[in-house]
N, CA, C and O atoms as a MOPAC input file, in Angstrom:
PM7 MOZYME 1SCF
protein

 N      0.84600 1    -1.18600 1     0.00000 1
 C      0.00000 1     0.00000 1     0.00000 1
 C      0.88400 1     1.23900 1     0.00000 1
 O      1.80500 1     1.33900 1     0.81100 1
 N      0.61600 1     2.19000 1    -0.90200 1
 C      1.48400 1     3.35300 1    -1.04600 1
 C      1.41700 1     4.29900 1     0.13900 1
 O      2.41100 1     4.95800 1     0.44400 1
 N      0.28300 1     4.39100 1     0.81500 1
 C      0.19100 1     5.32600 1     1.93800 1
 C      1.18100 1     4.94400 1     3.03300 1
 O      1.70700 1     5.82800 1     3.70900 1
 N      1.44800 1     3.66000 1     3.22600 1
 C      2.44200 1     3.22600 1     4.20100 1
 C      3.82600 1     3.73100 1     3.83800 1
 O      4.60200 1     4.12700 1     4.70900 1
 N      4.13100 1     3.71500 1     2.55600 1
 C      5.43900 1     4.19000 1     2.12100 1
 C      5.61900 1     5.66200 1     2.47800 1
 O      6.68900 1     6.07000 1     2.93000 1
 N      4.57500 1     6.45400 1     2.27500 1
 C      4.69500 1     7.89600 1     2.49800 1
 C      4.79500 1     8.28000 1     3.97000 1
 O      4.98100 1     9.45400 1     4.29000 1
 N      4.67400 1     7.31400 1     4.86000 1
 C      4.93500 1     7.59000 1     6.27600 1
 C      6.21100 1     6.88500 1     6.73900 1
 O      6.52500 1     6.88200 1     7.92900 1
 N      6.94400 1     6.28900 1     5.79500 1
 C      8.17000 1     5.56400 1     6.13800 1
 C      9.35100 1     6.51400 1     6.35000 1
 O      9.34100 1     7.65700 1     5.89500 1
 N     10.34500 1     6.02000 1     7.03700 1
 C     11.54300 1     6.83700 1     7.26900 1
 C     12.28100 1     7.09300 1     5.95300 1
 O     12.87500 1     8.15700 1     5.78000 1
 N     12.25100 1     6.13400 1     5.02500 1
 C     12.90200 1     6.34900 1     3.72900 1
 C     12.28400 1     7.54100 1     3.01500 1
 O     13.00900 1     8.40200 1     2.51800 1
 N     10.95200 1     7.60900 1     2.95400 1
 C     10.28700 1     8.72300 1     2.28100 1
 C     10.57100 1    10.04500 1     3.00400 1
 O     10.81600 1    11.06300 1     2.35600 1
 N     10.53900 1    10.03300 1     4.31900 1
 C     10.80400 1    11.27100 1     5.06600 1
 C     12.21500 1    11.77800 1     4.77300 1
 O     12.41000 1    12.98000 1     4.59600 1
 N     13.19400 1    10.88600 1     4.71900 1
 C     14.57400 1    11.29700 1     4.41300 1
 C     14.67500 1    11.80600 1     2.97000 1
 O     15.27900 1    12.84800 1     2.71500 1
 N     14.08500 1    11.07000 1     2.03800 1
 C     14.12800 1    11.47500 1     0.63000 1
 C     13.42700 1    12.81700 1     0.43700 1
 O     13.94800 1    13.70200 1    -0.24100 1
 N     12.26700 1    12.96300 1     1.02200 1
 C     11.51000 1    14.20400 1     0.92600 1
 C     12.30800 1    15.38400 1     1.48400 1
 O     12.37500 1    16.44500 1     0.86500 1
 N     12.90200 1    15.19100 1     2.64100 1
 C     13.71600 1    16.24500 1     3.26800 1
 C     14.90400 1    16.60300 1     2.37600 1
 O     15.19700 1    17.78000 1     2.16700 1
 N     15.58600 1    15.58200 1     1.85100 1
 C     16.74100 1    15.81000 1     0.97600 1
 C     16.34000 1    16.62500 1    -0.25300 1
 O     17.01000 1    17.59600 1    -0.60700 1
 N     15.24200 1    16.22500 1    -0.90100 1
 C     14.80100 1    16.88200 1    -2.13100 1
 C     14.40200 1    18.33300 1    -1.86000 1
 O     14.74200 1    19.22500 1    -2.63700 1
 N     13.69400 1    18.56700 1    -0.77700 1
 C     13.30000 1    19.94700 1    -0.44500 1
 C     14.53000 1    20.82100 1    -0.20900 1
 O     14.57600 1    21.96500 1    -0.66100 1
 N     15.52500 1    20.28700 1     0.49700 1
 C     16.76300 1    21.04700 1     0.70100 1
 C     17.48200 1    21.27300 1    -0.62400 1
 O     17.94400 1    22.38000 1    -0.90000 1
 N     17.57900 1    20.22700 1    -1.44300 1
 C     18.24100 1    20.34100 1    -2.75000 1
 C     17.58900 1    21.43800 1    -3.57900 1
 O     18.27900 1    22.19200 1    -4.26600 1
 N     16.25500 1    21.53200 1    -3.51800 1
 C     15.50200 1    22.50200 1    -4.31900 1
 C     15.35700 1    23.85200 1    -3.62100 1
 O     14.56500 1    24.69000 1    -4.05000 1
 N     16.10900 1    24.06200 1    -2.56100 1
 C     16.08900 1    25.34700 1    -1.87700 1
 C     14.78500 1    25.64100 1    -1.15200 1
 O     14.41900 1    26.80300 1    -0.97000 1
 N     14.07500 1    24.57800 1    -0.73300 1
 C     12.77900 1    24.74000 1    -0.06300 1
 C     11.86000 1    25.65700 1    -0.85300 1
 O     11.26300 1    26.59400 1    -0.32400 1
 N     11.77100 1    25.34500 1    -2.15100 1
 C     11.01200 1    26.18100 1    -3.07200 1
 C     10.29500 1    25.31800 1    -4.09400 1
 O     10.86100 1    24.35500 1    -4.61100 1
 N      9.04300 1    25.66700 1    -4.38300 1
 C      8.28800 1    24.98700 1    -5.42800 1
 C      9.00800 1    25.18800 1    -6.74900 1
 O      9.30900 1    26.31600 1    -7.14100 1
 N      9.27800 1    24.09600 1    -7.42400 1
 C     10.01900 1    24.14700 1    -8.68300 1
 C      9.12600 1    24.46500 1    -9.87100 1
 O      9.59000 1    24.47000 1   -11.01200 1
 N      7.84900 1    24.73200 1    -9.61600 1
 C      6.93800 1    25.13100 1   -10.68400 1
 C      6.64200 1    26.62200 1   -10.57600 1
 O      6.93700 1    27.37800 1   -11.50200 1
 N      6.06500 1    27.05400 1    -9.46200 1
 C      5.62100 1    28.45000 1    -9.35000 1
 C      6.59500 1    29.33800 1    -8.59400 1
 O      6.48900 1    30.56200 1    -8.67600 1
 N      7.54800 1    28.75800 1    -7.85400 1
 C      8.53400 1    29.56100 1    -7.15100 1
 C      8.19900 1    29.88400 1    -5.71400 1
 O      9.01100 1    30.50400 1    -5.02700 1
 N      7.01900 1    29.48400 1    -5.22600 1
 C      6.70000 1    29.71700 1    -3.81700 1
 C      7.75600 1    29.06300 1    -2.94100 1
 O      8.28100 1    27.99700 1    -3.26000 1
 N      8.05600 1    29.72900 1    -1.82300 1
 C      9.09800 1    29.22300 1    -0.93000 1
 C      8.54300 1    28.95500 1     0.45600 1
 O      7.53700 1    29.52900 1     0.87100 1
 N      9.22700 1    28.06800 1     1.15500 1
 C      8.88200 1    27.80000 1     2.54200 1
 C      8.86300 1    29.13200 1     3.28800 1
 O      9.79900 1    29.92500 1     3.18600 1
 N      7.79900 1    29.36600 1     4.03100 1
 C      7.66100 1    30.61600 1     4.76500 1
 C      6.77800 1    31.62900 1     4.06100 1
 O      6.29500 1    32.56900 1     4.69200 1
 N      6.55400 1    31.45200 1     2.73700 1
 C      5.62200 1    32.33500 1     2.03300 1
 C      4.22000 1    32.08200 1     2.56900 1
 O      3.91000 1    30.96600 1     2.98600 1
 N      3.36700 1    33.10700 1     2.56300 1
 C      1.99100 1    32.89800 1     3.05200 1
 C      1.29800 1    31.76000 1     2.30100 1
 O      1.35500 1    31.68700 1     1.07400 1
 N      0.66100 1    30.90100 1     3.03300 1
 C     -0.14200 1    29.79700 1     2.49900 1
 C      0.65700 1    28.75500 1     1.73100 1
 O      0.06400 1    27.92900 1     1.03800 1
 N      1.97000 1    28.76600 1     1.82800 1
 C      2.79400 1    27.80000 1     1.09000 1
 C      3.10700 1    26.59400 1     1.96200 1
 O      3.68800 1    26.72100 1     3.04000 1
 N      2.71200 1    25.42700 1     1.47800 1
 C      3.06500 1    24.16200 1     2.09800 1
 C      3.78300 1    23.36400 1     1.01600 1
 O      3.22700 1    23.13700 1    -0.05900 1
 N      4.99600 1    22.94200 1     1.28900 1
 C      5.78600 1    22.22500 1     0.28900 1
 C      5.61800 1    20.71700 1     0.42300 1
 O      5.46100 1    20.18000 1     1.51900 1
 N      5.65600 1    20.05400 1    -0.72700 1
 C      5.55900 1    18.59900 1    -0.81000 1
 C      6.67800 1    18.09700 1    -1.71400 1
 O      7.15300 1    18.81600 1    -2.59300 1
 N      7.08300 1    16.87800 1    -1.49200 1
 C      7.95400 1    16.17800 1    -2.43200 1
 C      7.02400 1    15.36800 1    -3.34100 1
 O      6.08200 1    14.73100 1    -2.86900 1
 N      7.29700 1    15.39800 1    -4.63400 1
 C      6.39700 1    14.77500 1    -5.61500 1
 C      7.19900 1    13.91900 1    -6.58900 1
 O      8.21600 1    14.35500 1    -7.12900 1
 N      6.72600 1    12.69900 1    -6.80500 1
 C      7.35100 1    11.82200 1    -7.80300 1
 C      7.02700 1    12.34400 1    -9.20300 1
 O      5.85900 1    12.56300 1    -9.52600 1
 N      8.03600 1    12.54100 1   -10.02200 1
 C      7.82500 1    12.97800 1   -11.40400 1
 C      7.14300 1    11.85500 1   -12.18000 1
 O      6.10000 1    12.06400 1   -12.79900 1
 N      7.73300 1    10.67300 1   -12.14300 1
 C      7.07600 1     9.47600 1   -12.67400 1
 C      6.44800 1     8.79600 1   -11.45700 1
 O      7.17200 1     8.35100 1   -10.56600 1
 N      5.12300 1     8.70700 1   -11.40100 1
 C      4.46800 1     8.16400 1   -10.20100 1
 C      4.94200 1     6.75600 1    -9.85800 1
 O      5.30300 1     5.96700 1   -10.73200 1
 N      4.93000 1     6.47200 1    -8.58000 1
 C      5.28400 1     5.12700 1    -8.10800 1
 C      4.36500 1     4.09500 1    -8.75400 1
 O      4.80700 1     2.99500 1    -9.08800 1
 N      3.09000 1     4.44200 1    -8.93200 1
 C      2.12300 1     3.51100 1    -9.51100 1
 C      2.45400 1     3.15300 1   -10.96200 1
 O      1.95200 1     2.16100 1   -11.49100 1
 N      3.31000 1     3.97200 1   -11.60800 1
 C      3.72100 1     3.69400 1   -12.98500 1
 C      5.18100 1     3.26000 1   -13.04300 1
 O      5.82300 1     3.33800 1   -14.09000 1
 N      5.70100 1     2.79700 1   -11.89200 1
 C      7.06100 1     2.27700 1   -11.85700 1
 C      8.13100 1     3.30800 1   -11.56300 1
 O      9.31800 1     2.99500 1   -11.64700 1
 N      7.74600 1     4.53200 1   -11.22000 1
 C      8.72700 1     5.57400 1   -10.91000 1
 C      9.52900 1     5.22500 1    -9.67000 1
 O      8.96300 1     4.78900 1    -8.66700 1
 N     10.83900 1     5.41100 1    -9.72700 1
 C     11.68200 1     5.04300 1    -8.59000 1
 C     11.63600 1     6.06500 1    -7.45900 1
 O     11.28900 1     7.22900 1    -7.65900 1
 N     11.99000 1     5.60300 1    -6.28600 1
 C     12.08900 1     6.45000 1    -5.10400 1
 C     13.52500 1     6.95800 1    -4.99900 1
 O     14.26800 1     6.59800 1    -4.08600 1
 N     13.89500 1     7.81200 1    -5.96700 1
 C     15.24200 1     8.35900 1    -6.02200 1
 C     15.15400 1     9.88200 1    -6.15200 1
 O     14.14400 1    10.40200 1    -6.62500 1
 N     16.19000 1    10.59400 1    -5.74200 1
 C     16.16000 1    12.05200 1    -5.84700 1
 C     15.92800 1    12.55800 1    -7.27400 1
 O     15.33400 1    13.61800 1    -7.47400 1
 N     16.40000 1    11.79500 1    -8.25800 1
 C     16.23400 1    12.21300 1    -9.65200 1
 C     14.77000 1    12.17600 1   -10.10000 1
 O     14.40200 1    12.83100 1   -11.07500 1
 N     13.94800 1    11.41900 1    -9.39800 1
 C     12.54700 1    11.27900 1    -9.76800 1
 C     11.60600 1    12.02900 1    -8.81700 1
 O     10.38900 1    11.85800 1    -8.88300 1
 N     12.16700 1    12.84900 1    -7.94500 1
 C     11.34700 1    13.56500 1    -6.97300 1
 C     11.67600 1    15.05000 1    -7.05900 1
 O     12.84000 1    15.42700 1    -7.19100 1
 N     10.65700 1    15.88300 1    -6.98600 1
 C     10.80300 1    17.32600 1    -7.10300 1
 C      9.97000 1    17.99400 1    -6.01300 1
 O      8.98700 1    17.42000 1    -5.54200 1
 N     10.35600 1    19.19400 1    -5.61500 1
 C      9.61500 1    19.94700 1    -4.61200 1
 C      8.54900 1    20.79000 1    -5.29700 1
 O      8.83000 1    21.53200 1    -6.23700 1
 N      7.31000 1    20.65900 1    -4.80200 1
 C      6.20200 1    21.46700 1    -5.31300 1
 C      5.36900 1    21.98100 1    -4.13600 1
 O      5.35800 1    21.38400 1    -3.06000 1
 N      4.67900 1    23.08800 1    -4.35800 1
 C      3.76800 1    23.58900 1    -3.32600 1
 C      2.47000 1    22.78300 1    -3.38800 1
 O      2.23700 1    22.03400 1    -4.33700 1
 N      1.64800 1    22.94300 1    -2.38600 1
 C      0.43000 1    22.13800 1    -2.34100 1
 C     -0.51800 1    22.44200 1    -3.49700 1
 O     -1.18900 1    21.53000 1    -3.98000 1
 N     -0.59700 1    23.67900 1    -3.95200 1
 C     -1.48600 1    23.98700 1    -5.07600 1
 C     -0.98100 1    23.34300 1    -6.36700 1
 O     -1.75700 1    22.71900 1    -7.09000 1
 N      0.31000 1    23.48800 1    -6.66000 1
 C      0.85800 1    22.84900 1    -7.86200 1
 C      0.71600 1    21.33100 1    -7.76700 1
 O      0.44100 1    20.66800 1    -8.76700 1
 N      0.90200 1    20.78400 1    -6.57500 1
 C      0.74200 1    19.34400 1    -6.37000 1
 C     -0.70000 1    18.92600 1    -6.64700 1
 O     -0.94800 1    17.86300 1    -7.21600 1
 N     -1.64600 1    19.77000 1    -6.24200 1
 C     -3.06600 1    19.44400 1    -6.43600 1
 C     -3.43400 1    19.35000 1    -7.91300 1
 O     -4.33400 1    18.59500 1    -8.28000 1
 N     -2.74300 1    20.11200 1    -8.76300 1
 C     -3.04900 1    20.08300 1   -10.19400 1
 C     -2.85000 1    18.68900 1   -10.76600 1
 O     -3.59400 1    18.27200 1   -11.65400 1
 N     -1.85300 1    17.96300 1   -10.26700 1
 C     -1.53500 1    16.66200 1   -10.84800 1
 C     -1.93500 1    15.47300 1    -9.98600 1
 O     -1.62300 1    14.33200 1   -10.32800 1
 N     -2.60500 1    15.71600 1    -8.89700 1
 C     -2.98700 1    14.62400 1    -8.00900 1
 C     -4.49700 1    14.46500 1    -8.03900 1
 O     -5.20900 1    15.24300 1    -7.40300 1
 N     -5.00800 1    13.46200 1    -8.77400 1
 C     -6.45400 1    13.33500 1    -8.97100 1
 C     -7.28500 1    13.34900 1    -7.68100 1
 O     -8.37500 1    13.92000 1    -7.66300 1
 N     -6.79100 1    12.73500 1    -6.61500 1
 C     -7.60300 1    12.69500 1    -5.39500 1
 C     -7.70400 1    14.06300 1    -4.73100 1
 O     -8.53100 1    14.25200 1    -3.83900 1
 N     -6.87800 1    15.02200 1    -5.15000 1
 C     -6.94000 1    16.37100 1    -4.58400 1
 C     -7.78200 1    17.31800 1    -5.42900 1
 O     -8.02000 1    18.45300 1    -5.01600 1
 N     -8.23500 1    16.88500 1    -6.59400 1
 C     -8.96200 1    17.79800 1    -7.48100 1
 C    -10.20800 1    18.38000 1    -6.82900 1
 O    -10.39100 1    19.59700 1    -6.82500 1
 N    -11.05900 1    17.53600 1    -6.28500 1
 C    -12.30700 1    18.03200 1    -5.70800 1
 C    -12.06300 1    18.92300 1    -4.49300 1
 O    -12.65200 1    20.00200 1    -4.41700 1
 N    -11.21000 1    18.51400 1    -3.52600 1
 C    -10.98800 1    19.41200 1    -2.38300 1
 C    -10.42100 1    20.77900 1    -2.77700 1
 O    -10.78800 1    21.79400 1    -2.18500 1
 N     -9.53200 1    20.81000 1    -3.76900 1
 C     -8.91200 1    22.07200 1    -4.15100 1
 C     -9.75300 1    22.87900 1    -5.12600 1
 O     -9.83600 1    24.10200 1    -5.01300 1
 N    -10.37500 1    22.20600 1    -6.08000 1
 C    -11.03600 1    22.91500 1    -7.16700 1
 C    -12.55000 1    22.80900 1    -7.12800 1
 O    -13.22800 1    23.33400 1    -8.01100 1
 N    -13.09200 1    22.13600 1    -6.11500 1
 C    -14.54000 1    22.06100 1    -5.92200 1
 C    -15.26600 1    21.61700 1    -7.16500 1
 O    -14.89500 1    20.62600 1    -7.79500 1
 N    -16.31800 1    22.36300 1    -7.52300 1
 C    -17.13600 1    22.02500 1    -8.67900 1
 C    -16.38200 1    22.04800 1    -9.98500 1
 O    -16.76000 1    21.35300 1   -10.92800 1
 N    -15.31000 1    22.84000 1   -10.06400 1
 C    -14.51700 1    22.88800 1   -11.29900 1
 C    -13.89100 1    21.54100 1   -11.61000 1
 O    -13.56600 1    21.25400 1   -12.76300 1
 N    -13.71900 1    20.71300 1   -10.58400 1
 C    -13.16400 1    19.38000 1   -10.81000 1
 C    -14.07300 1    18.57100 1   -11.72300 1
 O    -13.60900 1    17.68400 1   -12.43900 1
 N    -15.35900 1    18.87100 1   -11.70000 1
 C    -16.31600 1    18.17900 1   -12.56300 1
 C    -16.65200 1    19.01700 1   -13.79600 1
 O    -16.70300 1    18.48700 1   -14.90700 1
 N    -16.88200 1    20.31500 1   -13.61300 1
 C    -17.33400 1    21.15500 1   -14.72500 1
 C    -16.21600 1    21.57300 1   -15.66400 1
 O    -16.47600 1    21.86300 1   -16.83200 1
 N    -14.98600 1    21.61200 1   -15.18800 1
 C    -13.86400 1    21.99800 1   -16.04200 1
 C    -12.80500 1    20.89800 1   -16.05900 1
 O    -11.60600 1    21.16900 1   -15.98800 1
 N    -13.26200 1    19.67600 1   -16.15200 1
 C    -12.35700 1    18.52300 1   -16.15500 1
 C    -11.33000 1    18.61400 1   -17.27800 1
 O    -10.16000 1    18.28600 1   -17.07700 1
 N    -11.75800 1    19.05500 1   -18.45700 1
 C    -10.83800 1    19.15500 1   -19.59700 1
 C     -9.72800 1    20.16200 1   -19.30300 1
 O     -8.56900 1    19.91700 1   -19.63600 1
 N    -10.06500 1    21.27700 1   -18.69200 1
 C     -9.06100 1    22.28600 1   -18.34400 1
 C     -8.06300 1    21.76100 1   -17.33600 1
 O     -6.86600 1    22.02400 1   -17.44700 1
 N     -8.55000 1    21.01700 1   -16.34800 1
 C     -7.65100 1    20.44200 1   -15.35500 1
 C     -6.76500 1    19.37200 1   -15.97200 1
 O     -5.58900 1    19.26400 1   -15.62200 1
 N     -7.31400 1    18.57900 1   -16.88700 1
 C     -6.50500 1    17.55600 1   -17.56400 1
 C     -5.42300 1    18.20300 1   -18.41700 1
 O     -4.29800 1    17.70900 1   -18.48400 1
 N     -5.76700 1    19.31300 1   -19.07000 1
 C     -4.78800 1    20.04000 1   -19.87700 1
 C     -3.67000 1    20.59200 1   -18.98200 1
 O     -2.49300 1    20.50900 1   -19.33500 1
 N     -4.04000 1    21.15100 1   -17.83000 1
 C     -3.04700 1    21.67100 1   -16.89700 1
 C     -2.15600 1    20.54700 1   -16.39100 1
 O     -0.94500 1    20.73000 1   -16.26000 1
 N     -2.73300 1    19.39300 1   -16.10600 1
 C     -1.95900 1    18.24800 1   -15.61700 1
 C     -0.95700 1    17.80300 1   -16.67900 1
 O      0.20200 1    17.53400 1   -16.36300 1
 N     -1.39500 1    17.72300 1   -17.93300 1
 C     -0.49500 1    17.29800 1   -19.00100 1
 C      0.65400 1    18.30100 1   -19.16800 1
 O      1.81300 1    17.91200 1   -19.30400 1
 N      0.32000 1    19.58000 1   -19.15600 1
 C      1.34600 1    20.61200 1   -19.29300 1
 C      2.34200 1    20.54800 1   -18.12900 1
 O      3.54800 1    20.69400 1   -18.33200 1
 N      1.84600 1    20.33300 1   -16.94000 1
 C      2.68100 1    20.22800 1   -15.74600 1
 C      3.63700 1    19.04200 1   -15.86300 1
 O      4.83000 1    19.17500 1   -15.59000 1
 N      3.11800 1    17.89000 1   -16.26700 1
 C      3.96500 1    16.70100 1   -16.39800 1
 C      5.01700 1    16.88100 1   -17.48200 1
 O      6.14300 1    16.40800 1   -17.33000 1
 N      4.66900 1    17.56200 1   -18.58000 1
 C      5.65400 1    17.85000 1   -19.62400 1
 C      6.74100 1    18.77900 1   -19.08800 1
 O      7.91800 1    18.61700 1   -19.40900 1
 N      6.34300 1    19.74300 1   -18.27700 1
 C      7.28800 1    20.66700 1   -17.66200 1
 C      8.29000 1    19.91300 1   -16.78900 1
 O      9.49500 1    20.15300 1   -16.87000 1
 N      7.78800 1    19.00400 1   -15.95700 1
 C      8.66800 1    18.25800 1   -15.05900 1
 C      9.63700 1    17.35700 1   -15.81500 1
 O     10.70900 1    17.04400 1   -15.29700 1
 N      9.29100 1    16.93600 1   -17.01600 1
 C     10.12500 1    16.02100 1   -17.79100 1
 C     11.22100 1    16.73400 1   -18.59100 1
 O     12.03300 1    16.06900 1   -19.23300 1
 N     11.25900 1    18.06300 1   -18.56500 1
 C     12.27600 1    18.80100 1   -19.31400 1
 C     13.66800 1    18.52600 1   -18.75300 1
 O     13.82200 1    18.18400 1   -17.58100 1
 N     14.68100 1    18.68200 1   -19.61100 1
 C     16.04900 1    18.54800 1   -19.11100 1
 C     16.32500 1    19.70500 1   -18.15200 1
 O     15.67100 1    20.74300 1   -18.25100 1
 N     17.27200 1    19.55500 1   -17.22900 1
 C     17.48100 1    20.56100 1   -16.17800 1
 C     17.71000 1    21.98700 1   -16.67800 1
 O     17.18800 1    22.93200 1   -16.08600 1
 N     18.47800 1    22.16200 1   -17.75300 1
 C     18.74700 1    23.52000 1   -18.25700 1
 C     17.46500 1    24.17100 1   -18.78700 1
 O     17.19200 1    25.33800 1   -18.50300 1
 N     16.69100 1    23.41900 1   -19.54900 1
 C     15.44200 1    23.93900 1   -20.08800 1
 C     14.43900 1    24.19000 1   -18.97000 1
 O     13.70100 1    25.17500 1   -18.99800 1
 N     14.41400 1    23.29600 1   -17.98500 1
 C     13.52700 1    23.45600 1   -16.83500 1
 C     13.84400 1    24.76100 1   -16.11200 1
 O     12.93100 1    25.52100 1   -15.78900 1
 N     15.11700 1    25.03200 1   -15.85500 1
 C     15.53400 1    26.26000 1   -15.15800 1
 C     15.15800 1    27.49200 1   -15.98700 1
 O     14.70200 1    28.49400 1   -15.43600 1
 N     15.34400 1    27.42200 1   -17.29600 1
 C     14.98000 1    28.54600 1   -18.17100 1
 C     13.47300 1    28.81300 1   -18.09700 1
 O     13.04500 1    29.96200 1   -17.98500 1
 N     12.68500 1    27.75500 1   -18.15900 1
 C     11.22700 1    27.88100 1   -18.08300 1
 C     10.79300 1    28.39600 1   -16.71400 1
 O      9.87400 1    29.21000 1   -16.62100 1
 N     11.45400 1    27.92100 1   -15.64100 1
 C     11.14100 1    28.41600 1   -14.29900 1
 C     11.38700 1    29.91500 1   -14.21900 1
 O     10.58200 1    30.66100 1   -13.66200 1
 N     12.50900 1    30.34500 1   -14.78300 1
 C     12.84300 1    31.77300 1   -14.75100 1
 C     11.74800 1    32.58000 1   -15.43100 1
 O     11.34900 1    33.62900 1   -14.92500 1
 N     11.25700 1    32.10600 1   -16.56600 1
 C     10.17700 1    32.79500 1   -17.26400 1
 C      8.90700 1    32.84900 1   -16.41600 1
 O      8.25600 1    33.88900 1   -16.32400 1
 N      8.56200 1    31.72100 1   -15.79900 1
 C      7.36200 1    31.66900 1   -14.95600 1
 C      7.52600 1    32.60700 1   -13.77300 1
 O      6.61900 1    33.37900 1   -13.46100 1
 N      8.68000 1    32.54600 1   -13.11000 1
 C      8.89400 1    33.35900 1   -11.92200 1
 C      8.89700 1    34.84300 1   -12.26800 1
 O      8.41600 1    35.65800 1   -11.48100 1
 N      9.43400 1    35.20800 1   -13.43600 1
 C      9.42100 1    36.61000 1   -13.85300 1
 C      7.99300 1    37.11400 1   -14.02900 1
 O      7.70100 1    38.28000 1   -13.76500 1
 N      7.10500 1    36.22500 1   -14.47700 1
 C      5.69600 1    36.57800 1   -14.61400 1
 C      5.12100 1    37.04700 1   -13.28300 1
 O      4.25900 1    37.92500 1   -13.23800 1
 N      5.61600 1    36.43900 1   -12.18700 1
 C      5.13400 1    36.78500 1   -10.85100 1
 C      6.04700 1    37.78600 1   -10.15200 1
 O      5.88000 1    38.05300 1    -8.96200 1
 N      7.01300 1    38.34300 1   -10.88500 1
 C      7.89300 1    39.35700 1   -10.31700 1
 C      8.98000 1    38.82000 1    -9.40700 1
 O      9.49100 1    39.54800 1    -8.55600 1
 N      9.34200 1    37.54700 1    -9.57500 1
 C     10.39600 1    36.95700 1    -8.75200 1
 C     11.70300 1    37.03800 1    -9.51800 1
 O     11.80900 1    36.53300 1   -10.63600 1
 N     12.70900 1    37.68200 1    -8.90900 1
 C     14.01900 1    37.82400 1    -9.51100 1
 C     14.96700 1    36.82400 1    -8.86900 1
 O     15.14600 1    36.83800 1    -7.65100 1
 N     15.56900 1    35.97000 1    -9.65900 1
 C     16.46700 1    34.94100 1    -9.12400 1
 C     17.58600 1    35.53400 1    -8.27400 1
 O     17.82400 1    35.06500 1    -7.16100 1
 N     18.26800 1    36.54500 1    -8.77000 1
 C     19.40900 1    37.10100 1    -8.04800 1
 C     18.97300 1    37.70700 1    -6.72200 1
 O     19.61300 1    37.46900 1    -5.69800 1
 N     17.89700 1    38.48600 1    -6.72100 1
 C     17.42300 1    39.12800 1    -5.49300 1
 C     16.90500 1    38.11400 1    -4.48700 1
 O     17.05400 1    38.30200 1    -3.27900 1
 N     16.29600 1    37.03800 1    -4.98100 1
 C     15.72100 1    36.03900 1    -4.08500 1
 C     16.73400 1    34.96700 1    -3.67800 1
 O     16.41100 1    34.06200 1    -2.90900 1
 N     17.95700 1    35.07200 1    -4.19400 1
 C     18.98200 1    34.07800 1    -3.86800 1
 C     18.71900 1    32.73500 1    -4.51800 1
 O     19.00800 1    31.69500 1    -3.92700 1
 N     18.16400 1    32.74000 1    -5.74900 1
 C     17.77700 1    31.50300 1    -6.40800 1
 C     18.74100 1    31.07400 1    -7.49800 1
 O     18.56700 1    30.00800 1    -8.08900 1
 N     19.74300 1    31.87300 1    -7.77400 1
 C     20.65400 1    31.55900 1    -8.87600 1
 C     21.46000 1    30.32200 1    -8.60500 1
 O     22.27600 1    29.92200 1    -9.43700 1

């Protein structure tokens, strides 16, 4: 059962390592630990249910909202009625998110910079370089 794994010491160590590696920052939207309403999660890029390994290379730090976009069981709690009425939009967002996570590291960093600039986050000023 996967829920048992997510309370294991291995997952806690891996999750902690990945969050530190990623600067305690969502690798999609740029939210950081300590930002208002930001809760960080470690997320498997290739899900365990599809054979994704429990390795740092397959785990990324995301905030709870970005995590909710790609986690089907979180759709209704986070998006309420939109989970049913805008299912196509959520599926499109999920596909785009998964494609983003699969980019090579240099392209991923370039895309992150573009996204973060949209929200007025400067890498140098925020210590993200």
